[in-house]
VEXLUMPA-408026 format. One record per residue: x, y, z of N, C-alpha, C in turn; residue in three letters. Coordinates in steps of 0.02 Angstrom, whole numbers, padded with zeros to 5 digits, always signed. Layout:
N
XYZXYZXYZALA ...
***
This chain:
401
-01880+00189+07165-01863+00120+07210-01818+00090+07193MET -01774+00052+07252-01707+00017+07213-01745-00052+07235LYS -01717-00110+07196-01717-00178+07206-01671-00212+07185PHE -01629-00232+07243-01583-00269+07226-01601-00331+07213ALA -01518-00365+07183-01527-00441+07166-01571-00477+07220SER -01597-00527+07214-01641-00589+07227-01612-00646+07250VAL -01589-00673+07306-01568-00736+07314-01632-00786+07336LEU -01632-00865+07289-01687-00897+07296-01677-00896+07364SER -01581-00264+09007-01583-00251+08963-01551-00304+08951ILE -01555-00333+08858-01528-00364+08917-01583-00315+08955TYR -01624-00287+08929-01669-00244+08975-01739-00270+08977GLY -01776-00293+08935-01857-00320+08936-01856-00364+08992ALA -01796-00413+09000-01827-00466+09062-01771-00459+09099ALA -01785-00493+09151-01719-00520+09193-01696-00592+09171ALA -01665-00581+09114-01633-00637+09074-01605-00688+09098LEU -01622-00741+09094-01613-00789+09140-01539-00807+09122GLY -01494-00766+09139-01441-00779+09109-01371-00802+09168ALA -01307-00833+09138-01279-00871+09189-01244-00801+09216ALA -01213-00817+09282-01192-00781+09330-01130-00758+09292SER -01082-00716+09332-01022-00696+09293-00967-00758+09309LEU -00984-00804+09342-00929-00864+09350-00965-00925+09318ALA -01012-00917+09293-01032-00978+09270-01014-01003+09205SER -01029-01058+09172-01017-01078+09086-01065-01151+09090ALA -01064-01155+09009-01114-01216+09001-01077-01242+08937PHE -01107-01291+08926-01062-01333+08864-01101-01358+08821THR -01117-01369+08757-01173-01383+08707-01130-01421+08649SER -01148-01500+08645-01120-01534+08597-01131-01504+08523PRO -01100-01473+08479-01118-01464+08409-01117-01515+08360ALA -01172-01515+08310-01194-01547+08258-01113-01594+08238ALA -01062-01559+08235-00997-01613+08188-00959-01631+08247ASN -00977-01641+08301-00960-01673+08369-00919-01627+08399GLY -00895-01564+08379-00859-01536+08412-00905-01499+08489ALA -00867-01467+08534-00930-01445+08590-00884-01381+08596VAL -00940-01324+08592-00937-01255+08604-00956-01233+08669GLU -00906-01205+08707-00917-01194+08768-00946-01116+08753THR -00993-01086+08820-01008-01038+08818-01006-01001+08892HIS -00962-00952+08899-00952-00917+08975-00972-00843+08959SER -00988-00822+09021-01007-00749+09026-00925-00706+08982SER -00881-00724+09001-00814-00696+08988-00812-00681+08907LYS -00842-00749+08872-00840-00739+08790-00888-00698+08768SER -00934-00683+08812-00985-00644+08789-00982-00559+08803VAL -00995-00524+08743-00978-00445+08745-01046-00404+08768SER -01097-00451+08752-01164-00426+08755-01159-00411+08838LEU -01184-00347+08865-01178-00336+08955-01246-00399+08982GLN -01233-00432+09032-01266-00493+09059-01266-00485+09127VAL -01338-00470+09163-01354-00456+09232-01344-00538+09262LYS -01311-00527+09316-01300-00592+09366-01364-00601+09388ALA -01373-00662+09404-01438-00703+09430-01450-00660+09504ARG -01507-00648+09520-01524-00627+09564-01524-00537+09570GLY -01496-00518+09507-01481-00436+09526-01535-00411+09526GLU -01600-00425+09489-01662-00385+09486-01675-00357+09421GLY -01729-00351+09401-01746-00311+09347-01723-00236+09357TYR -01743-00205+09420-01733-00135+09409-01799-00110+09476GLY -01800-00050+09476-01856-00019+09509-01930-00040+09477PRO -01983-00064+09521-02049-00071+09484-02075-00019+09429PRO -02103-00037+09382-02128-00005+09342-02194+00022+09340LEU -02197+00077+09304-02275+00112+09322-02332+00081+09288GLU -02320+00048+09233-02367+00015+09205-02345-00036+09157ASN -02369-00078+09128-02352-00140+09064-02318-00099+09018ILE -02327-00046+08991-02305+00006+08935-02235+00014+08939SER -02218+00018+09008-02134+00042+09013-02097-00045+09023GLU -02130-00090+09004-02079-00142+08984-02069-00155+08913ALA -02110-00116+08867-02083-00128+08810-02014-00115+08775VAL -01982-00144+08721-01918-00141+08721-01869-00158+08759GLY -01799-00140+08743-01765-00160+08760-01740-00239+08772ASN -01760-00279+08712-01746-00349+08715-01676-00363+08700THR -01671-00425+08739-01588-00446+08733-01586-00486+08656PRO -01515-00489+08657-01486-00529+08585-01454-00597+08614MET -01454-00664+08580-01451-00713+08597-01407-00746+08545VAL -01351-00763+08575-01299-00790+08520-01331-00860+08499LYS -01315-00877+08425-01349-00955+08408-01285-00980+08410ILE -01287-01037+08422-01232-01095+08431-01210-01114+08370SER -01152-01148+08360-01115-01180+08298-01149-01251+08279ASN -01205-01271+08311-01255-01297+08291-01299-01278+08214ARG -01297-01221+08231-01346-01198+08166-01306-01141+08130MET -01272-01097+08170-01212-01053+08130-01151-01073+08089CYS -01144-01044+08036-01102-01075+07985-01036-01057+08020PRO -00977-01104+08023-00916-01104+08058-00883-01018+08037GLU -00844-00990+08077-00822-00933+08071-00850-00860+08069GLY -00908-00880+08073-00965-00839+08075-00992-00823+08146ARG -01038-00764+08170-01065-00757+08225-01144-00738+08206THR -01191-00752+08227-01271-00741+08207-01295-00740+08292ILE -01310-00670+08304-01357-00658+08365-01422-00622+08339TYR -01488-00657+08386-01547-00675+08375-01591-00612+08423ALA -01602-00562+08397-01647-00516+08443-01725-00537+08459LYS -01724-00549+08514-01768-00583+08524-01831-00551+08561CYS -01885-00527+08507-01932-00471+08510-01999-00509+08565GLU -01993-00580+08557-02033-00607+08621-02023-00595+08686TYR -01987-00556+08715-01962-00522+08767-02000-00463+08791PHE -02039-00445+08747-02071-00385+08745-02146-00423+08772ASN -02180-00370+08834-02231-00420+08897-02294-00444+08849PRO -02321-00425+08777-02339-00478+08763-02307-00518+08687LEU -02242-00518+08722-02211-00563+08667-02217-00562+08594SER -02200-00497+08568-02200-00479+08496-02185-00402+08488SER -02132-00416+08439-02115-00338+08403-02165-00275+08416VAL -02229-00311+08399-02285-00262+08394-02309-00223+08432LYS -02269-00254+08492-02296-00219+08562-02266-00132+08564ASP -02192-00128+08502-02183-00070+08496-02234-00014+08464ARG -02259-00053+08399-02285-00017+08362-02354+00009+08392LEU -02375-00036+08433-02449-00017+08480-02442+00041+08536ALA -02386+00035+08553-02358+00092+08607-02366+00145+08557LEU -02319+00152+08513-02280+00205+08473-02351+00252+08450ALA -02409+00204+08405-02470+00244+08392-02514+00267+08450ILE -02520+00242+08498-02565+00264+08550-02537+00313+08583ILE -02469+00315+08596-02440+00376+08602-02440+00443+08575GLU -02420+00413+08517-02432+00492+08469-02502+00514+08452ALA -02548+00469+08435-02614+00486+08458-02638+00536+08517ALA -02623+00515+08563-02631+00547+08624-02609+00625+08633GLU -02542+00626+08614-02510+00676+08603-02532+00730+08555LYS -02556+00701+08487-02588+00772+08457-02661+00760+08462ASP -02701+00724+08496-02772+00731+08504-02798+00704+08463GLY -02782+00665+08422-02835+00623+08377-02851+00556+08412SER -02832+00541+08470-02860+00504+08501-02894+00528+08574LEU -02960+00513+08581-02992+00554+08622-02989+00503+08678LYS -03011+00529+08748-03030+00487+08804-03085+00452+08786PRO -03087+00375+08809-03156+00344+08794-03159+00325+08740GLY -03124+00344+08668-03135+00334+08603-03115+00256+08597GLN -03161+00231+08556-03135+00159+08529-03080+00169+08478THR -03024+00116+08492-02974+00120+08422-02995+00054+08401VAL -02999+00051+08340-03007-00001+08276-02943-00008+08246VAL -02925-00077+08225-02876-00093+08182-02880-00175+08154GLU -02849-00166+08088-02854-00241+08061-02794-00262+08069ALA -02784-00317+08098-02728-00357+08089-02710-00440+08081THR -02645-00459+08085-02643-00524+08079-02651-00559+08141SER -02635-00519+08208-02635-00546+08255-02596-00498+08310GLY -02533-00503+08323-02489-00474+08340-02497-00402+08366ASN -02536-00360+08325-02532-00300+08317-02602-00280+08373THR -02648-00321+08339-02706-00335+08393-02709-00358+08445GLY -02643-00402+08469-02646-00415+08539-02610-00358+08568ILE -02564-00323+08527-02536-00277+08569-02575-00215+08584ALA -02610-00187+08526-02673-00125+08542-02706-00166+08597LEU -02738-00223+08612-02782-00246+08648-02745-00237+08719ALA -02674-00242+08727-02652-00251+08789-02648-00153+08826MET -02622-00121+08770-02614-00050+08782-02689-00006+08779MET -02743-00035+08761-02807-00008+08773-02825-00019+08845CYS -02806-00086+08857-02830-00109+08927-02807-00075+08979ALA -02739-00047+08980-02687-00014+08998-02724+00061+09007GLN -02748+00078+08954-02769+00148+08959-02820+00161+08962ARG -02874+00122+08966-02949+00124+08960-02984+00144+08896GLY -02960+00120+08847-02992+00127+08772-03027+00057+08755TYR -03096+00070+08731-03128+00009+08696-03088-00011+08626PRO -03085-00087+08626-03047-00089+08572-03065-00130+08525CYS -03078-00128+08461-03093-00180+08398-03047-00200+08352VAL -03048-00252+08346-03004-00283+08305-03021-00315+08245ILE -02999-00318+08168-03036-00344+08129-02969-00387+08092THR -02996-00459+08081-02933-00503+08081-02971-00554+08018MET -02923-00562+07977-02950-00633+07914-02945-00680+07953ALA -03001-00736+07927-02998-00787+07992-02953-00840+07947GLU -02903-00841+07918-02860-00876+07903-02803-00873+07949SER -02796-00829+07996-02748-00815+08043-02766-00853+08107PHE -02726-00887+08141-02727-00920+08217-02774-00900+08264SER -02820-00955+08288-02871-00938+08320-02847-00919+08388VAL -02795-00953+08423-02760-00918+08474-02748-00851+08491GLU -02736-00829+08425-02743-00744+08434-02788-00709+08440ARG -02840-00740+08417-02901-00721+08428-02932-00707+08518ARG -02919-00783+08538-02933-00777+08609-02891-00752+08654LYS -02834-00724+08635-02773-00687+08687-02838-00610+08679ILE -02832-00590+08610-02855-00512+08608-02923-00515+08655MET -02960-00564+08648-03022-00573+08696-03020-00561+08776ARG -02959-00629+08781-02921-00609+08842-02918-00545+08870MET -02897-00501+08828-02874-00424+08861-02947-00386+08856LEU -02989-00415+08828-03060-00366+08815-03064-00342+08757GLY -03031-00352+08696-03043-00319+08638-03092-00360+08599ALA -03135-00337+08570-03182-00372+08536-03151-00392+08455LYS -03173-00450+08425-03136-00475+08373-03186-00472+08308VAL -03197-00441+08266-03227-00454+08205-03174-00479+08139VAL -03201-00545+08130-03169-00599+08077-03193-00592+08021VAL -03158-00583+07972-03169-00569+07897-03157-00629+07874THR -03211-00630+07805-03183-00687+07768-03108-00702+07735PRO -03090-00750+07728-03018-00753+07694-03006-00746+07625LYS -03055-00740+07600-03047-00707+07529-03030-00663+07512ALA -03062-00609+07573-03051-00534+07571-02966-00529+07581GLY -02925-00575+07614-02864-00551+07636-02847-00497+07670LYS -02776-00474+07677-02768-00417+07703-02807-00354+07692GLY -02822-00348+07623-02861-00279+07604-02931-00293+07643THR -02956-00350+07637-03026-00359+07665-03020-00346+07735GLY -02981-00361+07776-02977-00323+07850-02967-00269+07857MET -02918-00243+07806-02914-00166+07822-02976-00116+07789VAL -03003-00145+07741-03072-00110+07712-03118-00113+07784GLN -03124-00165+07815-03178-00161+07869-03148-00126+07925LYS -03104-00118+07954-03074-00070+08002-03100-00013+07967ALA -03076+00017+07904-03104+00076+07900-03168+00096+07896LYS -03207+00057+07873-03287+00066+07866-03312+00071+07938GLU -03288+00019+07989-03299+00019+08060-03285+00103+08071LEU -03226+00121+08086-03199+00184+08099-03243+00236+08071ALA -03258+00255+08001-03299+00273+07988-03369+00291+08007GLU -03396+00239+08012-03466+00233+08047-03479+00246+08104LYS -03435+00224+08142-03445+00240+08228-03403+00277+08243HIS -03354+00326+08209-03318+00393+08219-03272+00353+08272GLY -03237+00294+08263-03175+00254+08319-03112+00302+08275TRP -03073+00287+08329-03000+00298+08304-02957+00249+08259PHE -02946+00253+08193-02916+00204+08143-02834+00217+08161LEU -02813+00151+08194-02732+00153+08204-02693+00165+08151ALA -02699+00131+08099-02672+00141+08032-02608+00122+08040HIS -02589+00062+08053-02538+00032+08076-02486+00022+08009GLN -02516+00012+07959-02489+00007+07906-02471+00082+07867PHE -02493+00150+07881-02475+00184+07854-02445+00240+07908GLU -02452+00244+07963-02423+00280+08015-02350+00301+08025SER -02316+00364+08025-02266+00365+08022-02220+00364+08108ASP -02266+00351+08163-02269+00341+08214-02247+00279+08217ALA -02247+00223+08182-02231+00158+08175-02158+00140+08164ASN -02134+00189+08107-02064+00177+08102-02014+00222+08142TRP -02044+00284+08162-02004+00327+08197-01998+00284+08270LYS -02039+00250+08284-02033+00229+08365-01975+00163+08360PHE -01971+00144+08298-01912+00093+08289-01847+00127+08280HIS -01851+00194+08244-01784+00216+08247-01760+00248+08317TYR -01818+00267+08363-01792+00285+08430-01775+00217+08475ASP -01803+00165+08455-01795+00104+08506-01747+00064+08482THR -01789+00025+08413-01755-00025+08420-01687-00030+08375THR -01680+00021+08325-01593+00035+08304-01564+00047+08350GLY -01567+00106+08405-01518+00121+08461-01500+00053+08494PRO -01550+00017+08514-01543-00051+08564-01487-00079+08511GLU -01495-00095+08456-01445-00145+08418-01379-00124+08421ILE -01374-00049+08406-01302-00010+08398-01279-00005+08459VAL -01322+00007+08518-01289-00004+08588-01257-00062+08610ASN -01314-00105+08602-01277-00176+08616-01223-00205+08592ASP -01205-00174+08518-01150-00214+08482-01105-00135+08471MET -01097-00098+08519-01047-00036+08507-00961-00072+08517LYS -00972-00151+08550-00917-00170+08547-00889-00232+08508ASP -00939-00235+08460-00932-00288+08410-00939-00267+08343GLU -00920-00303+08292-00928-00297+08231-01013-00295+08218ARG -01045-00262+08162-01107-00277+08143-01111-00269+08069LEU -01081-00335+08045-01098-00332+07966-01156-00333+07933ASP -01198-00364+07966-01265-00374+07924-01326-00377+08005TYR -01368-00351+07942-01436-00348+08004-01496-00373+07965TRP -01520-00411+07974-01582-00460+07940-01648-00449+07960VAL -01697-00451+07935-01768-00426+07950-01827-00461+07899THR -01875-00459+07909-01929-00473+07867-01960-00402+07874GLY -02019-00410+07832-02068-00353+07834-02139-00370+07840TYR -02180-00336+07894-02257-00344+07897-02293-00262+07864GLY -02284-00232+07921-02298-00157+07893-02239-00139+07880THR -02187-00155+07886-02117-00124+07874-02088-00076+07915GLY -02113-00054+07978-02093-00034+08023-02023-00036+08064GLY -02007-00090+08061-01973-00113+08081-01906-00109+08048THR -01912-00122+07983-01856-00102+07925-01834-00039+07926PHE -01894-00005+07900-01893+00080+07886-01847+00113+07949HIS -01877+00094+07999-01853+00139+08065-01783+00117+08089GLY -01781+00047+08112-01708+00013+08125-01652+00023+08065ALA -01663+00017+08015-01623+00022+07968-01593+00084+07955ALA -01644+00144+07969-01630+00204+07952-01578+00220+07998LYS -01587+00196+08067-01548+00217+08111-01478+00181+08112TYR -01470+00127+08096-01421+00072+08090-01373+00107+08036ILE -01403+00113+07982-01369+00154+07919-01334+00232+07955LYS -01357+00253+07988-01329+00320+08017-01265+00301+08044GLU -01284+00266+08091-01216+00254+08140-01181+00201+08129LYS -01208+00155+08082-01157+00103+08064-01170+00097+07981ARG -01120+00141+07961-01139+00139+07875-01126+00082+07833PRO -01069+00056+07857-01049-00019+07829-01087-00080+07834THR -01134-00064+07882-01182-00117+07911-01238-00145+07836THR -01228-00173+07811-01277-00212+07777-01339-00231+07787LYS -01391-00205+07762-01469-00212+07792-01500-00276+07738VAL -01506-00328+07761-01543-00390+07715-01619-00391+07727ILE -01657-00384+07689-01723-00389+07698-01747-00450+07647LEU -01809-00489+07693-01836-00543+07661-01892-00529+07659ALA -01922-00588+07599-01988-00574+07609-02009-00649+07574GLU -02090-00674+07580-02081-00744+07568-02095-00751+07485PRO -02055-00812+07463-02050-00815+07400-02115-00828+07363GLY -02166-00853+07397-02214-00849+07363-02277-00788+07367ALA -02249-00715+07388-02276-00662+07400-02229-00608+07379ALA -02181-00641+07325-02123-00576+07318-02131-00529+07279ALA -02168-00470+07316-02196-00418+07297-02132-00362+07283MET -02098-00360+07334-02048-00314+07317-02015-00330+07258LEU -01988-00402+07238-01942-00409+07188-01987-00404+07131SER -02060-00406+07127-02086-00380+07066-02081-00325+07033SER -02064-00263+07083-02055-00206+07058-02114-00164+07035GLY -02166-00199+07071-02246-00171+07055-02268-00138+07110ILE -02280-00064+07122-02297-00030+07177-02362-00044+07200LYS -02409-00031+07244-02460-00033+07272-02494+00018+07244THR -02549+00012+07223-02617+00072+07205-02633+00087+07289ALA -02635+00150+07297-02663+00183+07364-02723+00235+07358ARG -02758+00221+07414-02829+00289+07408-02766+00328+07440ASN -02822+00398+07445-02782+00454+07479-02768+00450+07549ASP -02780+00402+07589-02750+00410+07654-02693+00346+07653ASP -02678+00328+07604-02622+00275+07603-02634+00210+07592GLY -02706+00188+07620-02728+00121+07622-02719+00082+07543THR -02718+00012+07540-02720+00001+07493-02779+00010+07438PRO -02780+00003+07381-02861+00004+07349-02866-00075+07332ILE -02819-00124+07319-02842-00186+07299-02778-00230+07309SER -02774-00305+07301-02742-00331+07325-02683-00339+07260SER -02609-00343+07285-02554-00336+07254-02545-00406+07200HIS -02539-00397+07137-02543-00441+07088-02480-00501+07116PRO -02433-00483+07128-02386-00530+07148-02409-00584+07200ALA -02452-00548+07247-02473-00573+07319-02497-00664+07273PHE -02469-00719+07326-02506-00759+07339-02512-00812+07412SER -02556-00839+07434-02546-00859+07508-02477-00891+07533ALA -02462-00866+07601-02402-00901+07603-02399-00920+07687HIS -02365-00950+07713-02373-00982+07783-02339-00934+07826PRO -02293-00874+07831-02283-00845+07854-02328-00765+07890ILE -02362-00796+07953-02417-00764+07972-02376-00705+08012GLN -02396-00644+07981-02376-00590+08004-02328-00538+07962GLY -02315-00584+07896-02277-00563+07845-02311-00532+07793TRP -02284-00500+07754-02313-00477+07682-02394-00483+07678ALA -02413-00437+07685-02499-00443+07681-02497-00441+07610PRO -02562-00430+07578-02578-00434+07503-02567-00365+07477ASP -02522-00338+07507-02516-00273+07479-02451-00236+07503PHE -02407-00203+07488-02355-00181+07498-02367-00091+07537ILE -02355-00110+07620-02381-00050+07656-02342+00020+07647PRO -02380+00067+07649-02347+00128+07653-02268+00140+07688LEU -02289+00125+07756-02236+00126+07800-02158+00083+07775VAL -02178+00035+07734-02126-00001+07705-02089+00035+07646LEU -02163+00054+07591-02133+00094+07524-02080+00150+07549GLU -02109+00182+07601-02074+00238+07620-01988+00235+07625LYS -01980+00175+07658-01912+00155+07684-01880+00128+07620GLY -01915+00087+07569-01895+00076+07512-01872+00127+07462LEU -01902+00193+07474-01884+00237+07435-01816+00268+07461ASP -01790+00261+07509-01736+00274+07525-01683+00229+07522GLN -01686+00171+07492-01629+00138+07479-01599+00114+07541SER -01635+00095+07582-01607+00064+07656-01588-00011+07645LEU -01589-00050+07614-01571-00105+07620-01538-00120+07551TYR -01485-00182+07577-01428-00191+07525-01439-00256+07476ASP -01485-00309+07518-01495-00355+07485-01569-00402+07498GLU -01613-00419+07445-01674-00438+07462-01682-00512+07441LEU -01692-00568+07497-01687-00616+07490-01775-00651+07485ILE -01790-00700+07447-01850-00744+07456-01849-00805+07489GLN -01888-00808+07541-01878-00859+07587-01931-00923+07555ILE -01921-00985+07546-01949-01033+07513-02008-01053+07581PRO -02050-01085+07536-02108-01097+07581-02111-01106+07629SER -02062-01180+07643-02062-01202+07717-02004-01201+07766ASP -01975-01148+07728-01900-01131+07774-01915-01099+07835ALA -01962-01068+07833-01966-01032+07923-02005-01089+07952GLY -02043-01118+07935-02061-01176+07979-02018-01238+08004ILE -01974-01247+07955-01904-01283+07967-01855-01266+07997THR -01845-01197+08000-01804-01165+08044-01821-01140+08110MET -01886-01139+08112-01922-01117+08172-01901-01172+08228ALA -01934-01244+08203-01908-01299+08233-01861-01308+08255LYS -01785-01298+08202-01731-01307+08224-01698-01266+08273SER -01728-01206+08284-01712-01162+08332-01737-01181+08400LEU -01809-01202+08400-01827-01250+08471-01789-01294+08481ALA -01756-01350+08460-01728-01409+08469-01654-01393+08488LYS -01633-01350+08428-01550-01357+08452-01553-01293+08507ASN -01574-01234+08503-01545-01198+08528-01606-01159+08603GLU -01658-01199+08603-01709-01191+08658-01737-01119+08646GLY -01754-01080+08569-01761-01036+08562-01838-01052+08532ILE -01896-01029+08558-01968-01039+08541-01982-00974+08501LEU -01991-00987+08447-01999-00917+08403-02056-00942+08355THR -02085-00882+08316-02139-00907+08264-02098-00917+08189GLY -02161-00935+08150-02124-00947+08079-02090-00877+08040ILE -02114-00827+08070-02093-00761+08042-02006-00759+08070SER -02007-00787+08132-01937-00803+08159-01886-00839+08125GLY -01929-00887+08118-01888-00951+08071-01874-00923+08009GLY -01898-00884+07985-01891-00864+07904-01835-00826+07912ALA -01828-00771+07962-01789-00720+07966-01712-00761+07981THR -01716-00804+08036-01666-00850+08057-01636-00884+07984MET -01662-00921+07947-01663-00944+07875-01622-00903+07839TRP -01639-00812+07823-01595-00784+07797-01544-00769+07810ALA -01542-00760+07891-01468-00752+07916-01427-00806+07905ALA -01439-00868+07905-01408-00927+07918-01375-00925+07842VAL -01405-00907+07784-01390-00908+07705-01349-00838+07701GLU -01358-00805+07735-01328-00730+07712-01248-00762+07749THR -01248-00790+07811-01176-00804+07845-01127-00855+07817ALA -01179-00908+07777-01141-00952+07725-01093-00907+07675LYS -01117-00854+07663-01091-00830+07594-01055-00736+07620ASN -01052-00730+07685-01026-00687+07710-00957-00703+07739ALA -00888-00653+07720-00820-00659+07733-00819-00685+07799PRO -00765-00729+07810-00759-00762+07885-00739-00707+07946GLU -00792-00712+07990-00777-00683+08051-00823-00606+08044GLY -00878-00622+07994-00942-00573+07989-00976-00582+08044SER -01016-00536+08079-01062-00545+08138-01137-00517+08093VAL -01182-00560+08130-01249-00560+08101-01307-00545+08158ILE -01353-00485+08141-01399-00492+08189-01470-00504+08149VAL -01507-00546+08180-01564-00569+08148-01630-00549+08200ALA -01681-00521+08172-01749-00523+08210-01790-00562+08223MET -01807-00597+08265-01870-00639+08288-01915-00597+08333LEU -01973-00588+08274-02033-00553+08284-02069-00580+08346ALA -02074-00630+08372-02131-00661+08416-02115-00722+08436ASP -02165-00744+08489-02157-00805+08520-02182-00864+08465THR -02160-00927+08476-02186-00974+08444-02265-01004+08470GLY -02275-00985+08540-02338-00997+08563-02405-00964+08539GLU -02392-00926+08472-02442-00886+08446-02464-00930+08380ARG -02428-00999+08389-02430-01034+08320-02477-01104+08306TYR -02492-01110+08384-02524-01190+08404-02557-01217+08362LEU -02596-01179+08319-02653-01222+08286-02629-01197+08202THR -02565-01186+08196-02533-01169+08139-02502-01236+08119THR -02470-01251+08045-02433-01281+08032-02372-01300+08066PRO -02333-01252+08109-02287-01248+08151-02297-01317+08196LEU -02359-01331+08218-02348-01370+08276-02388-01436+08249PHE -02398-01428+08174-02445-01492+08146-02420-01559+08176ALA -02352-01563+08189-02328-01637+08207-02332-01644+08282GLY -02348-01603+08325-02334-01586+08386-02406-01624+08419VAL -02418-01683+08449-02459-01696+08476-02457-01684+08537LYS -02544-01695+08571-02550-01674+08646-02553-01750+08676GLY -02549-01799+08659-02568-01862+08683-02477-01881+08686GLN -02485-01932+08738-02408-01965+08720-02384-02008+08678MET -02337-02021+08635-02329-02053+08584-02302-02116+08592ASN -02276-02170+08549-02259-02240+08565-02202-02226+08612ASP -02153-02194+08592-02088-02185+08623-02092-02160+08701GLU -02147-02109+08703-02154-02086+08768-02185-02143+08821GLU -02230-02170+08783-02281-02232+08830-02226-02285+08864LEU -02182-02305+08802-02113-02352+08833-02083-02326+08895GLU -02065-02251+08886-02025-02223+08954-02061-02247+09004ILE -02141-02221+08997-02161-02248+09059-02169-02298+09077SER -02170-02335+09052-02184-02420+09063-02107-02450+09087ARG -02062-02405+09093-01998-02429+09130-02005-02429+09203THR -02042-02388+09228-02050-02394+09307-02130-02427+09314THR -02147-02456+09369-02212-02480+09381-02276-02423+09399PRO -02259-02381+09414-02300-02329+09446-02329-02292+09382SER -02409-02275+09400-02439-02214+09366-02442-02216+09298TRP -02451-02287+09264-02431-02289+09187-02501-02279+09148VAL -02515-02219+09128-02570-02202+09078-02574-02235+09036LEU -02606-02298+09011-02608-02332+08957-02667-02297+08906GLU -02648-02314+08861-02711-02292+08809-02776-02338+08799PRO 
***
């Protein structure tokens, strides 16, 4: 396994894009004004009113083909270009929609998932939501195990989709919820999705995510591709494809500084089925939900063994939250803590990249998954003093405290 030096469609939506004749301006932090118009954008943009295309047969057909959005010079270092691949354009708002579809389709094809059989999986939330969506659409009962430390809204969404959610004590961490799912599958004869071990995971990203990036950037430079890891499926599959088609592209892999398991050089001890035996010694709690469980997933390890990344970056503890807030306020991009962490790594990469470099960063999910987390800790539901003063500037309907 290689460990590099450590630094401290357009499809899935009728992208509310400008028509071919329109343009808008936005003030940059340094006082300059950056003008965006369709003529300056090489990614193909649908005109307003053009429509998505023919109606879809079911919700699974909406998975993938997510758009890339240029980051303005308010956040992108001068002379560089950063595009955010916005995976929250998937139907249930995260990159894990791809994983769930991949695993269910593969299991149906090889017969390991029987009609009416219960699907069970351990998840920090997004995979569970995606599996609940797929199970609802295809008629499978769904049971999710999830550690109590993950956001409550994720549990509610899964239950809204018809899944049962078994919450495990936070002391067990990721390995605890994985063990619980495995026990339930063995006890009841349920289908265990094995998101952390399944080759269907990374292969779907090889077949979809990687080609989407390469195709959308066919007329552009693609100097760097930046991602983090949860299961490692996005990294493994997309990096493999990108390296084959654009071999000069550098792959930047990011992990939480508080859980620098890859940087440690220590592998995860495994059971015969690839599941972890115990928590990784380099793991400690970190704020990036969905990234870096307390073990190195087998899907990730197989990608590492192929030397698919060029540089490994550690994310400081609060950087993901700070950057996610900045993306919301400066770009109108509402992504989660993991998306903020990936964008932080992309901006740091851009600062050190040659002039003219083009970087693509993965934004894994929506910020709406984090309403009860530190990402929204400073956002109040009631009016603050400034908002109350605005209300008082006119006489009608003032809601006084």
